[in-house]
mmCIF file as Biopython writes it, N, C-alpha, C and O atoms, coordinates in Angstrom:
data_model
#
loop_
_atom_site.group_PDB
_atom_site.id
_atom_site.type_symbol
_atom_site.label_atom_id
_atom_site.label_alt_id
_atom_site.label_comp_id
_atom_site.label_asym_id
_atom_site.label_entity_id
_atom_site.label_seq_id
_atom_site.pdbx_PDB_ins_code
_atom_site.Cartn_x
_atom_site.Cartn_y
_atom_site.Cartn_z
_atom_site.occupancy
_atom_site.B_iso_or_equiv
_atom_site.auth_seq_id
_atom_site.auth_asym_id
_atom_site.pdbx_PDB_model_num
ATOM 1  N N  . MET A ? 1  ? -4.829 9.459  0.751  1.0 0.0 1  A 1 
ATOM 2  C CA . MET A ? 1  ? -3.709 8.662  0.332  1.0 0.0 1  A 1 
ATOM 3  C C  . MET A ? 1  ? -2.772 9.376  -0.124 1.0 0.0 1  A 1 
ATOM 4  O O  . MET A ? 1  ? -3.041 10.541 0.173  1.0 0.0 1  A 1 
ATOM 5  N N  . ASP A ? 2  ? -1.860 9.323  -0.659 1.0 0.0 2  A 1 
ATOM 6  C CA . ASP A ? 2  ? -0.823 9.651  -1.439 1.0 0.0 2  A 1 
ATOM 7  C C  . ASP A ? 2  ? -0.681 9.108  -2.793 1.0 0.0 2  A 1 
ATOM 8  O O  . ASP A ? 2  ? -1.211 7.997  -2.777 1.0 0.0 2  A 1 
ATOM 9  N N  . ASN A ? 3  ? -0.199 9.378  -4.000 1.0 0.0 3  A 1 
ATOM 10 C CA . ASN A ? 3  ? -0.088 8.272  -4.797 1.0 0.0 3  A 1 
ATOM 11 C C  . ASN A ? 3  ? 0.844  7.305  -4.838 1.0 0.0 3  A 1 
ATOM 12 O O  . ASN A ? 3  ? 0.755  6.096  -5.057 1.0 0.0 3  A 1 
ATOM 13 N N  . GLU A ? 4  ? 2.107  8.287  -4.500 1.0 0.0 4  A 1 
ATOM 14 C CA . GLU A ? 4  ? 3.611  7.409  -3.854 1.0 0.0 4  A 1 
ATOM 15 C C  . GLU A ? 4  ? 3.176  5.952  -2.665 1.0 0.0 4  A 1 
ATOM 16 O O  . GLU A ? 4  ? 3.644  4.817  -2.577 1.0 0.0 4  A 1 
ATOM 17 N N  . ASP A ? 5  ? 2.112  6.658  -1.916 1.0 0.0 5  A 1 
ATOM 18 C CA . ASP A ? 5  ? 1.443  5.550  -0.969 1.0 0.0 5  A 1 
ATOM 19 C C  . ASP A ? 5  ? 0.708  4.422  -1.708 1.0 0.0 5  A 1 
ATOM 20 O O  . ASP A ? 5  ? 0.555  3.308  -1.207 1.0 0.0 5  A 1 
ATOM 21 N N  . THR A ? 6  ? 0.345  4.704  -2.700 1.0 0.0 6  A 1 
ATOM 22 C CA . THR A ? 6  ? -1.041 3.741  -3.476 1.0 0.0 6  A 1 
ATOM 23 C C  . THR A ? 6  ? -0.408 2.784  -4.406 1.0 0.0 6  A 1 
ATOM 24 O O  . THR A ? 6  ? -0.981 1.759  -4.777 1.0 0.0 6  A 1 
ATOM 25 N N  . GLN A ? 7  ? 0.889  3.159  -4.814 1.0 0.0 7  A 1 
ATOM 26 C CA . GLN A ? 7  ? 2.094  2.663  -5.835 1.0 0.0 7  A 1 
ATOM 27 C C  . GLN A ? 7  ? 2.670  1.908  -4.822 1.0 0.0 7  A 1 
ATOM 28 O O  . GLN A ? 7  ? 2.935  1.001  -5.611 1.0 0.0 7  A 1 
ATOM 29 N N  . LEU A ? 8  ? 3.186  1.395  -3.547 1.0 0.0 8  A 1 
ATOM 30 C CA . LEU A ? 8  ? 3.756  0.820  -2.188 1.0 0.0 8  A 1 
ATOM 31 C C  . LEU A ? 8  ? 3.205  -0.444 -2.265 1.0 0.0 8  A 1 
ATOM 32 O O  . LEU A ? 8  ? 3.587  -1.598 -2.463 1.0 0.0 8  A 1 
ATOM 33 N N  . ILE A ? 9  ? 1.742  0.408  -1.948 1.0 0.0 9  A 1 
ATOM 34 C CA . ILE A ? 9  ? 0.693  -0.781 -1.881 1.0 0.0 9  A 1 
ATOM 35 C C  . ILE A ? 9  ? 0.006  -1.504 -3.096 1.0 0.0 9  A 1 
ATOM 36 O O  . ILE A ? 9  ? -0.710 -2.505 -3.122 1.0 0.0 9  A 1 
ATOM 37 N N  . SER A ? 10 ? 0.291  -0.981 -3.727 1.0 0.0 10 A 1 
ATOM 38 C CA . SER A ? 10 ? 0.025  -2.100 -4.520 1.0 0.0 10 A 1 
ATOM 39 C C  . SER A ? 10 ? 1.160  -3.161 -5.384 1.0 0.0 10 A 1 
ATOM 40 O O  . SER A ? 10 ? 0.918  -4.058 -6.191 1.0 0.0 10 A 1 
ATOM 41 N N  . ASN A ? 11 ? 2.232  -2.743 -4.946 1.0 0.0 11 A 1 
ATOM 42 C CA . ASN A ? 11 ? 3.552  -2.858 -5.806 1.0 0.0 11 A 1 
ATOM 43 C C  . ASN A ? 11 ? 3.491  -4.352 -4.238 1.0 0.0 11 A 1 
ATOM 44 O O  . ASN A ? 11 ? 3.607  -5.485 -4.707 1.0 0.0 11 A 1 
ATOM 45 N N  . ASP A ? 12 ? 3.362  -4.320 -2.955 1.0 0.0 12 A 1 
ATOM 46 C CA . ASP A ? 12 ? 3.647  -4.885 -1.879 1.0 0.0 12 A 1 
ATOM 47 C C  . ASP A ? 12 ? 2.318  -5.346 -0.956 1.0 0.0 12 A 1 
ATOM 48 O O  . ASP A ? 12 ? 2.025  -4.816 0.116  1.0 0.0 12 A 1 
ATOM 49 N N  . PRO A ? 13 ? 1.601  -6.405 -1.571 1.0 0.0 13 A 1 
ATOM 50 C CA . PRO A ? 13 ? 0.783  -6.732 -1.567 1.0 0.0 13 A 1 
ATOM 51 C C  . PRO A ? 13 ? 0.149  -7.131 0.116  1.0 0.0 13 A 1 
ATOM 52 O O  . PRO A ? 13 ? -1.015 -7.270 0.491  1.0 0.0 13 A 1 
ATOM 53 N N  . ILE A ? 14 ? 1.873  -7.268 1.131  1.0 0.0 14 A 1 
ATOM 54 C CA . ILE A ? 14 ? 2.070  -7.142 2.477  1.0 0.0 14 A 1 
ATOM 55 C C  . ILE A ? 14 ? 1.936  -6.095 3.144  1.0 0.0 14 A 1 
ATOM 56 O O  . ILE A ? 14 ? 1.306  -6.054 4.201  1.0 0.0 14 A 1 
ATOM 57 N N  . ILE A ? 15 ? 2.426  -5.264 2.692  1.0 0.0 15 A 1 
ATOM 58 C CA . ILE A ? 15 ? 2.307  -3.634 3.171  1.0 0.0 15 A 1 
ATOM 59 C C  . ILE A ? 15 ? 0.598  -2.930 2.920  1.0 0.0 15 A 1 
ATOM 60 O O  . ILE A ? 15 ? 0.205  -1.864 3.394  1.0 0.0 15 A 1 
ATOM 61 N N  . LYS A ? 16 ? -0.106 -3.768 2.153  1.0 0.0 16 A 1 
ATOM 62 C CA . LYS A ? 16 ? -1.521 -3.455 1.632  1.0 0.0 16 A 1 
ATOM 63 C C  . LYS A ? 16 ? -2.117 -3.966 2.585  1.0 0.0 16 A 1 
ATOM 64 O O  . LYS A ? 16 ? -2.985 -3.196 2.995  1.0 0.0 16 A 1 
ATOM 65 N N  . MET A ? 17 ? -2.032 -5.689 3.608  1.0 0.0 17 A 1 
ATOM 66 C CA . MET A ? 17 ? -2.580 -5.793 4.108  1.0 0.0 17 A 1 
ATOM 67 C C  . MET A ? 17 ? -2.505 -4.967 5.291  1.0 0.0 17 A 1 
ATOM 68 O O  . MET A ? 17 ? -3.582 -4.656 5.801  1.0 0.0 17 A 1 
ATOM 69 N N  . GLU A ? 18 ? -1.228 -4.470 5.927  1.0 0.0 18 A 1 
ATOM 70 C CA . GLU A ? 18 ? -0.915 -3.782 7.016  1.0 0.0 18 A 1 
ATOM 71 C C  . GLU A ? 18 ? -1.934 -2.628 6.672  1.0 0.0 18 A 1 
ATOM 72 O O  . GLU A ? 18 ? -2.913 -2.414 7.386  1.0 0.0 18 A 1 
ATOM 73 N N  . GLY A ? 19 ? -1.666 -1.937 5.601  1.0 0.0 19 A 1 
ATOM 74 C CA . GLY A ? 19 ? -2.081 -0.625 5.234  1.0 0.0 19 A 1 
ATOM 75 C C  . GLY A ? 19 ? -3.627 -0.543 5.607  1.0 0.0 19 A 1 
ATOM 76 O O  . GLY A ? 19 ? -4.243 0.507  5.790  1.0 0.0 19 A 1 
ATOM 77 N N  . VAL A ? 20 ? -4.043 -1.574 5.671  1.0 0.0 20 A 1 
ATOM 78 C CA . VAL A ? 20 ? -5.702 -1.863 5.346  1.0 0.0 20 A 1 
ATOM 79 C C  . VAL A ? 20 ? -6.078 -1.719 6.769  1.0 0.0 20 A 1 
ATOM 80 O O  . VAL A ? 20 ? -7.044 -1.063 7.159  1.0 0.0 20 A 1 
ATOM 81 N N  . SER A ? 21 ? -4.909 -2.649 7.835  1.0 0.0 21 A 1 
ATOM 82 C CA . SER A ? 21 ? -5.524 -3.116 8.896  1.0 0.0 21 A 1 
ATOM 83 C C  . SER A ? 21 ? -5.355 -1.579 10.237 1.0 0.0 21 A 1 
ATOM 84 O O  . SER A ? 21 ? -5.837 -1.688 11.364 1.0 0.0 21 A 1 
#
């Protein structure tokens, strides 16, 4: 995972759930 992706995931819980799934 890139740092940018980690920041976006941390910023948006919805994206985090979609990314994890």
